[in-house]
C-alpha positions in Angstrom: 102.9 27.2 -89.3 102.7 30.9 -89.8 100.8 33.3 -87.6 98.2 33.8 -90.3 97.7 30.0 -90.5 97.4 29.7 -86.8 94.8 32.5 -86.7 92.7 31.0 -89.5 92.8 27.6 -87.8 91.7 29.1 -84.5 88.9 31.0 -86.3 87.8 27.8 -88.0 87.7 26.0 -84.7 85.7 28.8 -83.1 83.1 28.8 -85.8 82.2 25.1 -85.8 78.5 24.6 -86.4 78.2 28.1 -87.7 77.9 29.6 -84.1 80.8 32.0 -83.1 82.7 31.2 -80.0 81.5 34.4 -78.2 77.9 33.4 -78.8 78.5 29.9 -77.5 80.2 31.2 -74.4 77.4 33.7 -73.7 74.8 30.9 -74.1 76.8 28.8 -71.7 77.1 31.6 -69.1 73.3 32.2 -69.3 72.6 28.5 -68.9 74.9 28.2 -65.9 73.3 31.3 -64.3 69.8 30.0 -64.9 70.7 26.6 -63.4 72.1 28.3 -60.4 68.8 30.1 -59.8 66.8 26.9 -60.2 68.9 24.7 -58.0 70.0 27.2 -55.3 68.8 26.9 -51.7 66.3 29.5 -50.5 68.0 32.6 -49.0 66.6 32.1 -45.5 67.0 28.4 -45.1 67.7 28.7 -41.4 64.9 29.8 -39.2 65.5 33.4 -38.1 64.9 33.6 -34.3 63.1 36.4 -32.5 65.3 39.2 -31.1 64.3 38.5 -27.5 63.0 35.5 -25.7 60.2 37.2 -23.7 57.4 35.3 -25.4 57.9 32.3 -23.1 57.4 29.8 -25.9 59.6 28.3 -28.6 59.5 28.0 -32.4 59.7 24.4 -33.7 63.2 23.1 -33.6 64.5 19.7 -34.8 66.8 19.1 -31.8 66.6 20.0 -28.1 63.4 20.8 -26.2 61.7 24.1 -25.3 63.3 25.3 -22.0 60.1 27.2 -21.1 58.1 24.0 -20.9 60.8 22.3 -18.9 60.9 25.0 -16.2 64.2 26.4 -17.3 65.1 30.1 -17.3 67.5 31.9 -19.6 70.4 33.9 -18.3 69.0 37.1 -19.9 66.4 38.0 -22.5 68.8 37.6 -25.4 69.9 34.0 -24.7 68.9 31.7 -27.6 69.7 28.3 -26.2 71.5 26.3 -23.5 74.0 23.8 -24.9 74.4 20.2 -23.6 77.8 21.3 -22.0 76.0 24.0 -20.0 77.3 26.9 -22.2 74.8 29.4 -23.5 74.2 30.6 -27.1 73.1 33.9 -28.5 72.9 32.9 -32.1 70.5 34.7 -34.4 69.7 31.5 -36.5 68.8 28.1 -35.2 71.1 26.3 -37.8 74.4 25.4 -36.2 73.5 26.5 -32.7 75.7 24.7 -30.1 77.3 22.7 -32.9 80.7 22.7 -31.1 79.1 22.1 -27.7 77.5 18.7 -28.2 74.2 20.1 -29.4 71.2 22.0 -27.9 69.7 20.9 -24.6 67.1 23.8 -24.2 65.8 26.4 -26.6 64.5 29.7 -25.3 63.1 31.1 -28.6 
């Protein structure tokens, strides 16, 4: 095949159905972006914790118990949680806190 024949064959393939290739690609990109917006998780899926733990109460957590109600005291006002292996956490979000320390034993925020 000559270069002209190859180009005309590619042009014929790109214009199937009367819609040029660029228009189909643009429509596909828009559809993918729209689907990404519809099915994406909310931006703040993890609960943002207060900056200090001076309120002496806890927000609702799915694991662990509130340290304040179990007569526990944090090391300082920035400690978020105490892990089950007795290490402390200063994480800003509750998701994943103490994940490498066998989970949360007490929350302080």
